[in-house]
PDB file with SEQRES, HELIX, SHEET and CRYST1 records, atoms N, CA, C and O in Angstrom:
SEQRES   1 A   83  MET LEU TYR LEU ILE ASP LYS PRO LEU ALA ASP LEU ALA          
SEQRES   2 A   83  TYR ARG THR ALA GLU GLY ASP ASP ASP ALA ARG ALA VAL          
SEQRES   3 A   83  LEU ILE GLN ASP GLY VAL LEU LEU ASP PRO PRO THR GLU          
SEQRES   4 A   83  ARG PHE VAL GLU ALA TYR ALA VAL GLU ARG ASP ALA ASP          
SEQRES   5 A   83  VAL ARG GLY VAL SER LEU PRO ALA ARG VAL GLU ALA ILE          
SEQRES   6 A   83  PRO TYR GLU ARG VAL VAL GLU LEU THR LEU GLU HIS GLU          
SEQRES   7 A   83  VAL ASN THR PHE VAL                                          
HELIX    1 AA1 LYS A    7  LEU A    9  5                                   3    
HELIX    2 AA2 ALA A   10  ALA A   17  1                                   8    
HELIX    3 AA3 GLN A   29  LEU A   33  5                                   5    
HELIX    4 AA4 GLU A   48  ARG A   54  1                                   7    
HELIX    5 AA5 TYR A   67  GLU A   76  1                                  10    
SHEET    1 AA1 5 VAL A  62  ILE A  65  0                                        
SHEET    2 AA1 5 GLU A  43  VAL A  47  1                                        
SHEET    3 AA1 5 ARG A  24  LEU A  27  1                                        
SHEET    4 AA1 5 LEU A   2  ILE A   5  1                                        
SHEET    5 AA1 5 VAL A  79  PHE A  82  1                                        
CRYST1    1.000    1.000    1.000  90.00  90.00  90.00 P 1           1          
ATOM      1  N   MET A   1      60.336 133.024 -30.179  1.00  0.00           N  
ATOM      2  CA  MET A   1      60.530 131.617 -29.929  1.00  0.00           C  
ATOM      3  C   MET A   1      61.193 131.460 -28.563  1.00  0.00           C  
ATOM      4  O   MET A   1      61.965 132.314 -28.127  1.00  0.00           O  
ATOM      5  N   LEU A   2      60.877 130.361 -27.907  1.00  0.00           N  
ATOM      6  CA  LEU A   2      61.442 130.022 -26.608  1.00  0.00           C  
ATOM      7  C   LEU A   2      62.548 128.987 -26.821  1.00  0.00           C  
ATOM      8  O   LEU A   2      62.327 127.956 -27.455  1.00  0.00           O  
ATOM      9  N   TYR A   3      63.723 129.266 -26.292  1.00  0.00           N  
ATOM     10  CA  TYR A   3      64.874 128.372 -26.415  1.00  0.00           C  
ATOM     11  C   TYR A   3      65.175 127.756 -25.056  1.00  0.00           C  
ATOM     12  O   TYR A   3      65.524 128.469 -24.115  1.00  0.00           O  
ATOM     13  N   LEU A   4      65.043 126.443 -24.948  1.00  0.00           N  
ATOM     14  CA  LEU A   4      65.423 125.726 -23.735  1.00  0.00           C  
ATOM     15  C   LEU A   4      66.891 125.352 -23.896  1.00  0.00           C  
ATOM     16  O   LEU A   4      67.257 124.668 -24.852  1.00  0.00           O  
ATOM     17  N   ILE A   5      67.734 125.796 -22.966  1.00  0.00           N  
ATOM     18  CA  ILE A   5      69.176 125.690 -23.163  1.00  0.00           C  
ATOM     19  C   ILE A   5      69.857 125.001 -21.986  1.00  0.00           C  
ATOM     20  O   ILE A   5      69.725 125.423 -20.837  1.00  0.00           O  
ATOM     21  N   ASP A   6      70.587 123.933 -22.295  1.00  0.00           N  
ATOM     22  CA  ASP A   6      71.469 123.264 -21.348  1.00  0.00           C  
ATOM     23  C   ASP A   6      72.898 123.574 -21.797  1.00  0.00           C  
ATOM     24  O   ASP A   6      73.119 123.896 -22.965  1.00  0.00           O  
ATOM     25  N   LYS A   7      73.841 123.486 -20.911  1.00  0.00           N  
ATOM     26  CA  LYS A   7      75.219 123.901 -21.183  1.00  0.00           C  
ATOM     27  C   LYS A   7      75.875 123.223 -22.393  1.00  0.00           C  
ATOM     28  O   LYS A   7      76.510 123.920 -23.185  1.00  0.00           O  
ATOM     29  N   PRO A   8      75.754 121.892 -22.577  1.00  0.00           N  
ATOM     30  CA  PRO A   8      76.474 121.272 -23.692  1.00  0.00           C  
ATOM     31  C   PRO A   8      76.090 121.808 -25.083  1.00  0.00           C  
ATOM     32  O   PRO A   8      76.916 121.789 -25.996  1.00  0.00           O  
ATOM     33  N   LEU A   9      74.862 122.279 -25.249  1.00  0.00           N  
ATOM     34  CA  LEU A   9      74.424 122.749 -26.567  1.00  0.00           C  
ATOM     35  C   LEU A   9      74.220 124.258 -26.623  1.00  0.00           C  
ATOM     36  O   LEU A   9      73.572 124.763 -27.539  1.00  0.00           O  
ATOM     37  N   ALA A  10      74.764 124.973 -25.659  1.00  0.00           N  
ATOM     38  CA  ALA A  10      74.543 126.416 -25.568  1.00  0.00           C  
ATOM     39  C   ALA A  10      75.029 127.174 -26.796  1.00  0.00           C  
ATOM     40  O   ALA A  10      74.315 128.041 -27.299  1.00  0.00           O  
ATOM     41  N   ASP A  11      76.224 126.870 -27.288  1.00  0.00           N  
ATOM     42  CA  ASP A  11      76.742 127.594 -28.456  1.00  0.00           C  
ATOM     43  C   ASP A  11      75.825 127.437 -29.656  1.00  0.00           C  
ATOM     44  O   ASP A  11      75.575 128.402 -30.378  1.00  0.00           O  
ATOM     45  N   LEU A  12      75.324 126.237 -29.874  1.00  0.00           N  
ATOM     46  CA  LEU A  12      74.389 125.997 -30.975  1.00  0.00           C  
ATOM     47  C   LEU A  12      73.094 126.777 -30.752  1.00  0.00           C  
ATOM     48  O   LEU A  12      72.543 127.346 -31.695  1.00  0.00           O  
ATOM     49  N   ALA A  13      72.611 126.807 -29.524  1.00  0.00           N  
ATOM     50  CA  ALA A  13      71.391 127.559 -29.203  1.00  0.00           C  
ATOM     51  C   ALA A  13      71.587 129.046 -29.476  1.00  0.00           C  
ATOM     52  O   ALA A  13      70.716 129.693 -30.056  1.00  0.00           O  
ATOM     53  N   TYR A  14      72.725 129.584 -29.058  1.00  0.00           N  
ATOM     54  CA  TYR A  14      72.994 131.005 -29.266  1.00  0.00           C  
ATOM     55  C   TYR A  14      73.071 131.338 -30.756  1.00  0.00           C  
ATOM     56  O   TYR A  14      72.547 132.362 -31.194  1.00  0.00           O  
ATOM     57  N   ARG A  15      73.718 130.483 -31.524  1.00  0.00           N  
ATOM     58  CA  ARG A  15      73.800 130.719 -32.981  1.00  0.00           C  
ATOM     59  C   ARG A  15      72.425 130.621 -33.624  1.00  0.00           C  
ATOM     60  O   ARG A  15      72.102 131.396 -34.524  1.00  0.00           O  
ATOM     61  N   THR A  16      71.622 129.681 -33.171  1.00  0.00           N  
ATOM     62  CA  THR A  16      70.279 129.501 -33.729  1.00  0.00           C  
ATOM     63  C   THR A  16      69.390 130.701 -33.402  1.00  0.00           C  
ATOM     64  O   THR A  16      68.577 131.112 -34.230  1.00  0.00           O  
ATOM     65  N   ALA A  17      69.538 131.262 -32.207  1.00  0.00           N  
ATOM     66  CA  ALA A  17      68.718 132.390 -31.780  1.00  0.00           C  
ATOM     67  C   ALA A  17      69.105 133.701 -32.458  1.00  0.00           C  
ATOM     68  O   ALA A  17      68.347 134.670 -32.429  1.00  0.00           O  
ATOM     69  N   GLU A  18      70.281 133.723 -33.064  1.00  0.00           N  
ATOM     70  CA  GLU A  18      70.744 134.938 -33.729  1.00  0.00           C  
ATOM     71  C   GLU A  18      69.736 135.355 -34.797  1.00  0.00           C  
ATOM     72  O   GLU A  18      69.346 134.549 -35.643  1.00  0.00           O  
ATOM     73  N   GLY A  19      69.328 136.591 -34.753  1.00  0.00           N  
ATOM     74  CA  GLY A  19      68.381 137.099 -35.734  1.00  0.00           C  
ATOM     75  C   GLY A  19      66.921 136.906 -35.346  1.00  0.00           C  
ATOM     76  O   GLY A  19      66.034 137.398 -36.044  1.00  0.00           O  
ATOM     77  N   ASP A  20      66.652 136.204 -34.254  1.00  0.00           N  
ATOM     78  CA  ASP A  20      65.283 136.013 -33.769  1.00  0.00           C  
ATOM     79  C   ASP A  20      64.971 137.161 -32.815  1.00  0.00           C  
ATOM     80  O   ASP A  20      65.429 137.168 -31.673  1.00  0.00           O  
ATOM     81  N   ASP A  21      64.187 138.133 -33.289  1.00  0.00           N  
ATOM     82  CA  ASP A  21      63.900 139.330 -32.494  1.00  0.00           C  
ATOM     83  C   ASP A  21      63.014 139.064 -31.290  1.00  0.00           C  
ATOM     84  O   ASP A  21      62.876 139.926 -30.422  1.00  0.00           O  
ATOM     85  N   ASP A  22      62.412 137.881 -31.226  1.00  0.00           N  
ATOM     86  CA  ASP A  22      61.518 137.540 -30.118  1.00  0.00           C  
ATOM     87  C   ASP A  22      62.072 136.381 -29.286  1.00  0.00           C  
ATOM     88  O   ASP A  22      61.314 135.694 -28.601  1.00  0.00           O  
ATOM     89  N   ALA A  23      63.382 136.164 -29.340  1.00  0.00           N  
ATOM     90  CA  ALA A  23      64.008 135.029 -28.654  1.00  0.00           C  
ATOM     91  C   ALA A  23      63.961 135.195 -27.140  1.00  0.00           C  
ATOM     92  O   ALA A  23      64.287 136.251 -26.598  1.00  0.00           O  
ATOM     93  N   ARG A  24      63.547 134.121 -26.477  1.00  0.00           N  
ATOM     94  CA  ARG A  24      63.540 134.050 -25.018  1.00  0.00           C  
ATOM     95  C   ARG A  24      64.291 132.794 -24.626  1.00  0.00           C  
ATOM     96  O   ARG A  24      64.092 131.734 -25.220  1.00  0.00           O  
ATOM     97  N   ALA A  25      65.155 132.910 -23.628  1.00  0.00           N  
ATOM     98  CA  ALA A  25      65.956 131.766 -23.197  1.00  0.00           C  
ATOM     99  C   ALA A  25      65.469 131.247 -21.854  1.00  0.00           C  
ATOM    100  O   ALA A  25      65.146 132.022 -20.954  1.00  0.00           O  
ATOM    101  N   VAL A  26      65.420 129.919 -21.730  1.00  0.00           N  
ATOM    102  CA  VAL A  26      65.199 129.278 -20.434  1.00  0.00           C  
ATOM    103  C   VAL A  26      66.405 128.377 -20.202  1.00  0.00           C  
ATOM    104  O   VAL A  26      66.605 127.390 -20.910  1.00  0.00           O  
ATOM    105  N   LEU A  27      67.196 128.728 -19.213  1.00  0.00           N  
ATOM    106  CA  LEU A  27      68.365 127.930 -18.850  1.00  0.00           C  
ATOM    107  C   LEU A  27      67.895 126.802 -17.941  1.00  0.00           C  
ATOM    108  O   LEU A  27      67.227 127.030 -16.932  1.00  0.00           O  
ATOM    109  N   ILE A  28      68.257 125.591 -18.318  1.00  0.00           N  
ATOM    110  CA  ILE A  28      67.769 124.417 -17.615  1.00  0.00           C  
ATOM    111  C   ILE A  28      68.936 123.476 -17.337  1.00  0.00           C  
ATOM    112  O   ILE A  28      69.896 123.443 -18.107  1.00  0.00           O  
ATOM    113  N   GLN A  29      68.870 122.729 -16.272  1.00  0.00           N  
ATOM    114  CA  GLN A  29      69.923 121.807 -15.842  1.00  0.00           C  
ATOM    115  C   GLN A  29      71.237 122.572 -15.705  1.00  0.00           C  
ATOM    116  O   GLN A  29      71.259 123.601 -15.029  1.00  0.00           O  
ATOM    117  N   ASP A  30      72.340 122.114 -16.317  1.00  0.00           N  
ATOM    118  CA  ASP A  30      73.618 122.826 -16.206  1.00  0.00           C  
ATOM    119  C   ASP A  30      73.627 124.145 -16.981  1.00  0.00           C  
ATOM    120  O   ASP A  30      74.585 124.912 -16.880  1.00  0.00           O  
ATOM    121  N   GLY A  31      72.594 124.411 -17.735  1.00  0.00           N  
ATOM    122  CA  GLY A  31      72.478 125.691 -18.430  1.00  0.00           C  
ATOM    123  C   GLY A  31      72.414 126.867 -17.464  1.00  0.00           C  
ATOM    124  O   GLY A  31      72.736 127.995 -17.837  1.00  0.00           O  
ATOM    125  N   VAL A  32      71.997 126.609 -16.216  1.00  0.00           N  
ATOM    126  CA  VAL A  32      71.926 127.696 -15.232  1.00  0.00           C  
ATOM    127  C   VAL A  32      73.313 128.233 -14.874  1.00  0.00           C  
ATOM    128  O   VAL A  32      73.424 129.277 -14.231  1.00  0.00           O  
ATOM    129  N   LEU A  33      74.356 127.537 -15.281  1.00  0.00           N  
ATOM    130  CA  LEU A  33      75.725 127.996 -15.035  1.00  0.00           C  
ATOM    131  C   LEU A  33      76.161 129.048 -16.052  1.00  0.00           C  
ATOM    132  O   LEU A  33      77.227 129.646 -15.910  1.00  0.00           O  
ATOM    133  N   LEU A  34      75.338 129.275 -17.078  1.00  0.00           N  
ATOM    134  CA  LEU A  34      75.668 130.182 -18.170  1.00  0.00           C  
ATOM    135  C   LEU A  34      75.136 131.588 -17.932  1.00  0.00           C  
ATOM    136  O   LEU A  34      74.240 131.798 -17.114  1.00  0.00           O  
ATOM    137  N   ASP A  35      75.698 132.542 -18.655  1.00  0.00           N  
ATOM    138  CA  ASP A  35      75.190 133.908 -18.704  1.00  0.00           C  
ATOM    139  C   ASP A  35      74.882 134.180 -20.179  1.00  0.00           C  
ATOM    140  O   ASP A  35      75.779 134.539 -20.942  1.00  0.00           O  
ATOM    141  N   PRO A  36      73.622 134.012 -20.581  1.00  0.00           N  
ATOM    142  CA  PRO A  36      73.306 134.153 -22.006  1.00  0.00           C  
ATOM    143  C   PRO A  36      73.590 135.563 -22.527  1.00  0.00           C  
ATOM    144  O   PRO A  36      73.396 136.545 -21.811  1.00  0.00           O  
ATOM    145  N   PRO A  37      74.047 135.655 -23.763  1.00  0.00           N  
ATOM    146  CA  PRO A  37      74.389 136.963 -24.331  1.00  0.00           C  
ATOM    147  C   PRO A  37      73.167 137.885 -24.405  1.00  0.00           C  
ATOM    148  O   PRO A  37      72.118 137.492 -24.916  1.00  0.00           O  
ATOM    149  N   THR A  38      73.306 139.093 -23.900  1.00  0.00           N  
ATOM    150  CA  THR A  38      72.186 140.037 -23.826  1.00  0.00           C  
ATOM    151  C   THR A  38      71.657 140.437 -25.198  1.00  0.00           C  
ATOM    152  O   THR A  38      70.470 140.728 -25.339  1.00  0.00           O  
ATOM    153  N   GLU A  39      72.503 140.455 -26.188  1.00  0.00           N  
ATOM    154  CA  GLU A  39      72.067 140.904 -27.513  1.00  0.00           C  
ATOM    155  C   GLU A  39      71.221 139.865 -28.244  1.00  0.00           C  
ATOM    156  O   GLU A  39      70.660 140.173 -29.296  1.00  0.00           O  
ATOM    157  N   ARG A  40      71.113 138.656 -27.724  1.00  0.00           N  
ATOM    158  CA  ARG A  40      70.375 137.600 -28.415  1.00  0.00           C  
ATOM    159  C   ARG A  40      68.980 137.332 -27.849  1.00  0.00           C  
ATOM    160  O   ARG A  40      68.128 136.782 -28.546  1.00  0.00           O  
ATOM    161  N   PHE A  41      68.740 137.715 -26.593  1.00  0.00           N  
ATOM    162  CA  PHE A  41      67.496 137.310 -25.944  1.00  0.00           C  
ATOM    163  C   PHE A  41      66.748 138.487 -25.331  1.00  0.00           C  
ATOM    164  O   PHE A  41      67.318 139.286 -24.589  1.00  0.00           O  
ATOM    165  N   VAL A  42      65.457 138.579 -25.658  1.00  0.00           N  
ATOM    166  CA  VAL A  42      64.584 139.604 -25.103  1.00  0.00           C  
ATOM    167  C   VAL A  42      64.436 139.397 -23.603  1.00  0.00           C  
ATOM    168  O   VAL A  42      64.501 140.345 -22.821  1.00  0.00           O  
ATOM    169  N   GLU A  43      64.235 138.141 -23.217  1.00  0.00           N  
ATOM    170  CA  GLU A  43      64.100 137.772 -21.811  1.00  0.00           C  
ATOM    171  C   GLU A  43      64.928 136.520 -21.565  1.00  0.00           C  
ATOM    172  O   GLU A  43      65.106 135.692 -22.458  1.00  0.00           O  
ATOM    173  N   ALA A  44      65.432 136.394 -20.343  1.00  0.00           N  
ATOM    174  CA  ALA A  44      66.187 135.199 -19.982  1.00  0.00           C  
ATOM    175  C   ALA A  44      65.705 134.712 -18.617  1.00  0.00           C  
ATOM    176  O   ALA A  44      65.563 135.485 -17.669  1.00  0.00           O  
ATOM    177  N   TYR A  45      65.460 133.413 -18.551  1.00  0.00           N  
ATOM    178  CA  TYR A  45      64.987 132.771 -17.335  1.00  0.00           C  
ATOM    179  C   TYR A  45      65.922 131.617 -16.994  1.00  0.00           C  
ATOM    180  O   TYR A  45      66.669 131.133 -17.845  1.00  0.00           O  
ATOM    181  N   ALA A  46      65.868 131.186 -15.740  1.00  0.00           N  
ATOM    182  CA  ALA A  46      66.592 129.991 -15.316  1.00  0.00           C  
ATOM    183  C   ALA A  46      65.684 129.218 -14.373  1.00  0.00           C  
ATOM    184  O   ALA A  46      64.957 129.806 -13.572  1.00  0.00           O  
ATOM    185  N   VAL A  47      65.732 127.897 -14.478  1.00  0.00           N  
ATOM    186  CA  VAL A  47      64.933 127.070 -13.588  1.00  0.00           C  
ATOM    187  C   VAL A  47      65.488 127.220 -12.174  1.00  0.00           C  
ATOM    188  O   VAL A  47      66.637 126.878 -11.892  1.00  0.00           O  
ATOM    189  N   GLU A  48      64.644 127.737 -11.307  1.00  0.00           N  
ATOM    190  CA  GLU A  48      65.041 128.055  -9.932  1.00  0.00           C  
ATOM    191  C   GLU A  48      65.640 126.846  -9.211  1.00  0.00           C  
ATOM    192  O   GLU A  48      66.683 126.958  -8.566  1.00  0.00           O  
ATOM    193  N   ARG A  49      64.987 125.707  -9.319  1.00  0.00           N  
ATOM    194  CA  ARG A  49      65.448 124.486  -8.636  1.00  0.00           C  
ATOM    195  C   ARG A  49      66.831 124.074  -9.137  1.00  0.00           C  
ATOM    196  O   ARG A  49      67.683 123.671  -8.345  1.00  0.00           O  
ATOM    197  N   ASP A  50      67.056 124.173 -10.449  1.00  0.00           N  
ATOM    198  CA  ASP A  50      68.356 123.806 -11.013  1.00  0.00           C  
ATOM    199  C   ASP A  50      69.464 124.727 -10.491  1.00  0.00           C  
ATOM    200  O   ASP A  50      70.573 124.270 -10.213  1.00  0.00           O  
ATOM    201  N   ALA A  51      69.163 126.021 -10.359  1.00  0.00           N  
ATOM    202  CA  ALA A  51      70.150 126.968  -9.823  1.00  0.00           C  
ATOM    203  C   ALA A  51      70.422 126.684  -8.349  1.00  0.00           C  
ATOM    204  O   ALA A  51      71.571 126.716  -7.907  1.00  0.00           O  
ATOM    205  N   ASP A  52      69.365 126.407  -7.594  1.00  0.00           N  
ATOM    206  CA  ASP A  52      69.529 126.117  -6.162  1.00  0.00           C  
ATOM    207  C   ASP A  52      70.380 124.869  -5.938  1.00  0.00           C  
ATOM    208  O   ASP A  52      71.280 124.869  -5.098  1.00  0.00           O  
ATOM    209  N   VAL A  53      70.093 123.808  -6.688  1.00  0.00           N  
ATOM    210  CA  VAL A  53      70.826 122.546  -6.536  1.00  0.00           C  
ATOM    211  C   VAL A  53      72.310 122.747  -6.844  1.00  0.00           C  
ATOM    212  O   VAL A  53      73.165 122.115  -6.223  1.00  0.00           O  
ATOM    213  N   ARG A  54      72.611 123.617  -7.790  1.00  0.00           N  
ATOM    214  CA  ARG A  54      74.002 123.837  -8.189  1.00  0.00           C  
ATOM    215  C   ARG A  54      74.666 124.956  -7.390  1.00  0.00           C  
ATOM    216  O   ARG A  54      75.862 125.203  -7.546  1.00  0.00           O  
ATOM    217  N   GLY A  55      73.903 125.630  -6.538  1.00  0.00           N  
ATOM    218  CA  GLY A  55      74.456 126.680  -5.695  1.00  0.00           C  
ATOM    219  C   GLY A  55      74.936 127.901  -6.441  1.00  0.00           C  
ATOM    220  O   GLY A  55      75.902 128.543  -6.030  1.00  0.00           O  
ATOM    221  N   VAL A  56      74.265 128.233  -7.543  1.00  0.00           N  
ATOM    222  CA  VAL A  56      74.693 129.381  -8.347  1.00  0.00           C  
ATOM    223  C   VAL A  56      73.810 130.595  -8.094  1.00  0.00           C  
ATOM    224  O   VAL A  56      72.611 130.481  -7.840  1.00  0.00           O  
ATOM    225  N   SER A  57      74.437 131.745  -8.170  1.00  0.00           N  
ATOM    226  CA  SER A  57      73.717 133.014  -8.162  1.00  0.00           C  
ATOM    227  C   SER A  57      73.536 133.424  -9.605  1.00  0.00           C  
ATOM    228  O   SER A  57      74.494 133.452 -10.379  1.00  0.00           O  
ATOM    229  N   LEU A  58      72.327 133.738  -9.959  1.00  0.00           N  
ATOM    230  CA  LEU A  58      72.033 134.092 -11.353  1.00  0.00           C  
ATOM    231  C   LEU A  58      72.364 135.561 -11.618  1.00  0.00           C  
ATOM    232  O   LEU A  58      72.256 136.398 -10.722  1.00  0.00           O  
ATOM    233  N   PRO A  59      72.769 135.869 -12.854  1.00  0.00           N  
ATOM    234  CA  PRO A  59      72.963 137.273 -13.217  1.00  0.00           C  
ATOM    235  C   PRO A  59      71.654 138.041 -12.993  1.00  0.00           C  
ATOM    236  O   PRO A  59      70.574 137.455 -13.080  1.00  0.00           O  
ATOM    237  N   ALA A  60      71.739 139.324 -12.709  1.00  0.00           N  
ATOM    238  CA  ALA A  60      70.562 140.141 -12.390  1.00  0.00           C  
ATOM    239  C   ALA A  60      69.487 140.088 -13.468  1.00  0.00           C  
ATOM    240  O   ALA A  60      68.300 140.143 -13.148  1.00  0.00           O  
ATOM    241  N   ARG A  61      69.866 139.985 -14.712  1.00  0.00           N  
ATOM    242  CA  ARG A  61      68.882 140.010 -15.798  1.00  0.00           C  
ATOM    243  C   ARG A  61      68.245 138.653 -16.079  1.00  0.00           C  
ATOM    244  O   ARG A  61      67.359 138.551 -16.928  1.00  0.00           O  
ATOM    245  N   VAL A  62      68.684 137.610 -15.377  1.00  0.00           N  
ATOM    246  CA  VAL A  62      68.113 136.270 -15.554  1.00  0.00           C  
ATOM    247  C   VAL A  62      67.144 136.016 -14.398  1.00  0.00           C  
ATOM    248  O   VAL A  62      67.539 136.004 -13.232  1.00  0.00           O  
ATOM    249  N   GLU A  63      65.878 135.815 -14.739  1.00  0.00           N  
ATOM    250  CA  GLU A  63      64.830 135.616 -13.739  1.00  0.00           C  
ATOM    251  C   GLU A  63      64.712 134.134 -13.373  1.00  0.00           C  
ATOM    252  O   GLU A  63      64.580 133.277 -14.247  1.00  0.00           O  
ATOM    253  N   ALA A  64      64.759 133.849 -12.087  1.00  0.00           N  
ATOM    254  CA  ALA A  64      64.567 132.475 -11.610  1.00  0.00           C  
ATOM    255  C   ALA A  64      63.073 132.149 -11.647  1.00  0.00           C  
ATOM    256  O   ALA A  64      62.246 132.915 -11.152  1.00  0.00           O  
ATOM    257  N   ILE A  65      62.739 130.994 -12.246  1.00  0.00           N  
ATOM    258  CA  ILE A  65      61.337 130.596 -12.351  1.00  0.00           C  
ATOM    259  C   ILE A  65      61.179 129.128 -11.963  1.00  0.00           C  
ATOM    260  O   ILE A  65      62.107 128.338 -12.137  1.00  0.00           O  
ATOM    261  N   PRO A  66      60.006 128.755 -11.437  1.00  0.00           N  
ATOM    262  CA  PRO A  66      59.760 127.348 -11.108  1.00  0.00           C  
ATOM    263  C   PRO A  66      59.436 126.558 -12.379  1.00  0.00           C  
ATOM    264  O   PRO A  66      59.134 127.138 -13.422  1.00  0.00           O  
ATOM    265  N   TYR A  67      59.505 125.224 -12.276  1.00  0.00           N  
ATOM    266  CA  TYR A  67      59.185 124.370 -13.425  1.00  0.00           C  
ATOM    267  C   TYR A  67      57.782 124.634 -13.962  1.00  0.00           C  
ATOM    268  O   TYR A  67      57.552 124.535 -15.168  1.00  0.00           O  
ATOM    269  N   GLU A  68      56.840 124.971 -13.076  1.00  0.00           N  
ATOM    270  CA  GLU A  68      55.472 125.239 -13.524  1.00  0.00           C  
ATOM    271  C   GLU A  68      55.441 126.399 -14.527  1.00  0.00           C  
ATOM    272  O   GLU A  68      54.670 126.377 -15.487  1.00  0.00           O  
ATOM    273  N   ARG A  69      56.272 127.395 -14.300  1.00  0.00           N  
ATOM    274  CA  ARG A  69      56.336 128.538 -15.225  1.00  0.00           C  
ATOM    275  C   ARG A  69      56.982 128.122 -16.547  1.00  0.00           C  
ATOM    276  O   ARG A  69      56.605 128.629 -17.603  1.00  0.00           O  
ATOM    277  N   VAL A  70      57.938 127.216 -16.500  1.00  0.00           N  
ATOM    278  CA  VAL A  70      58.541 126.697 -17.738  1.00  0.00           C  
ATOM    279  C   VAL A  70      57.456 126.042 -18.588  1.00  0.00           C  
ATOM    280  O   VAL A  70      57.395 126.255 -19.799  1.00  0.00           O  
ATOM    281  N   VAL A  71      56.608 125.253 -17.954  1.00  0.00           N  
ATOM    282  CA  VAL A  71      55.509 124.597 -18.681  1.00  0.00           C  
ATOM    283  C   VAL A  71      54.598 125.646 -19.314  1.00  0.00           C  
ATOM    284  O   VAL A  71      54.223 125.521 -20.479  1.00  0.00           O  
ATOM    285  N   GLU A  72      54.245 126.672 -18.555  1.00  0.00           N  
ATOM    286  CA  GLU A  72      53.399 127.742 -19.093  1.00  0.00           C  
ATOM    287  C   GLU A  72      54.050 128.403 -20.304  1.00  0.00           C  
ATOM    288  O   GLU A  72      53.394 128.635 -21.320  1.00  0.00           O  
ATOM    289  N   LEU A  73      55.340 128.705 -20.191  1.00  0.00           N  
ATOM    290  CA  LEU A  73      56.050 129.338 -21.303  1.00  0.00           C  
ATOM    291  C   LEU A  73      56.068 128.452 -22.548  1.00  0.00           C  
ATOM    292  O   LEU A  73      55.940 128.945 -23.668  1.00  0.00           O  
ATOM    293  N   THR A  74      56.228 127.142 -22.345  1.00  0.00           N  
ATOM    294  CA  THR A  74      56.250 126.240 -23.504  1.00  0.00           C  
ATOM    295  C   THR A  74      54.888 126.162 -24.180  1.00  0.00           C  
ATOM    296  O   THR A  74      54.804 125.866 -25.372  1.00  0.00           O  
ATOM    297  N   LEU A  75      53.834 126.423 -23.439  1.00  0.00           N  
ATOM    298  CA  LEU A  75      52.490 126.436 -24.030  1.00  0.00           C  
ATOM    299  C   LEU A  75      52.192 127.768 -24.719  1.00  0.00           C  
ATOM    300  O   LEU A  75      51.350 127.829 -25.615  1.00  0.00           O  
ATOM    301  N   GLU A  76      52.874 128.824 -24.305  1.00  0.00           N  
ATOM    302  CA  GLU A  76      52.648 130.164 -24.849  1.00  0.00           C  
ATOM    303  C   GLU A  76      53.489 130.459 -26.087  1.00  0.00           C  
ATOM    304  O   GLU A  76      53.135 131.330 -26.882  1.00  0.00           O  
ATOM    305  N   HIS A  77      54.604 129.739 -26.259  1.00  0.00           N  
ATOM    306  CA  HIS A  77      55.550 130.059 -27.328  1.00  0.00           C  
ATOM    307  C   HIS A  77      55.919 128.807 -28.130  1.00  0.00           C  
ATOM    308  O   HIS A  77      55.814 127.680 -27.646  1.00  0.00           O  
ATOM    309  N   GLU A  78      56.344 129.039 -29.342  1.00  0.00           N  
ATOM    310  CA  GLU A  78      56.979 127.961 -30.110  1.00  0.00           C  
ATOM    311  C   GLU A  78      58.303 127.662 -29.410  1.00  0.00           C  
ATOM    312  O   GLU A  78      58.965 128.575 -28.918  1.00  0.00           O  
ATOM    313  N   VAL A  79      58.688 126.392 -29.365  1.00  0.00           N  
ATOM    314  CA  VAL A  79      59.862 125.978 -28.582  1.00  0.00           C  
ATOM    315  C   VAL A  79      60.924 125.364 -29.481  1.00  0.00           C  
ATOM    316  O   VAL A  79      60.627 124.600 -30.399  1.00  0.00           O  
ATOM    317  N   ASN A  80      62.158 125.717 -29.193  1.00  0.00           N  
ATOM    318  CA  ASN A  80      63.313 125.104 -29.822  1.00  0.00           C  
ATOM    319  C   ASN A  80      64.194 124.623 -28.665  1.00  0.00           C  
ATOM    320  O   ASN A  80      64.665 125.436 -27.870  1.00  0.00           O  
ATOM    321  N   THR A  81      64.418 123.315 -28.564  1.00  0.00           N  
ATOM    322  CA  THR A  81      65.110 122.792 -27.391  1.00  0.00           C  
ATOM    323  C   THR A  81      66.553 122.397 -27.685  1.00  0.00           C  
ATOM    324  O   THR A  81      66.860 121.769 -28.699  1.00  0.00           O  
ATOM    325  N   PHE A  82      67.421 122.786 -26.764  1.00  0.00           N  
ATOM    326  CA  PHE A  82      68.837 122.457 -26.824  1.00  0.00           C  
ATOM    327  C   PHE A  82      69.236 121.833 -25.486  1.00  0.00           C  
ATOM    328  O   PHE A  82      70.203 122.251 -24.848  1.00  0.00           O  
ATOM    329  N   VAL A  83      68.460 120.817 -25.078  1.00  0.00           N  
ATOM    330  CA  VAL A  83      68.662 120.131 -23.799  1.00  0.00           C  
ATOM    331  C   VAL A  83      69.083 118.714 -24.074  1.00  0.00           C  
ATOM    332  O   VAL A  83      69.310 117.945 -23.140  1.00  0.00           O  
TER     333      VAL A  83                                                      
END                                                                             
């Protein structure tokens, strides 16, 4: 499942993803300020534009992606949104 995560609902997203062996995180808006727990997510992405606007450097394991890739991911996976 793909989890879209913004900062205000991050704790709920992390708890929801617990036990999901195929969990993927997309950090969006202020979510790019977070460092998602490695034990919960197979892959972690952050919206590149959101990170640039906020002037943040992403952790090495979080891949910066454009909005177009977010759309592709939402079409490829079941989505659970915490935005």
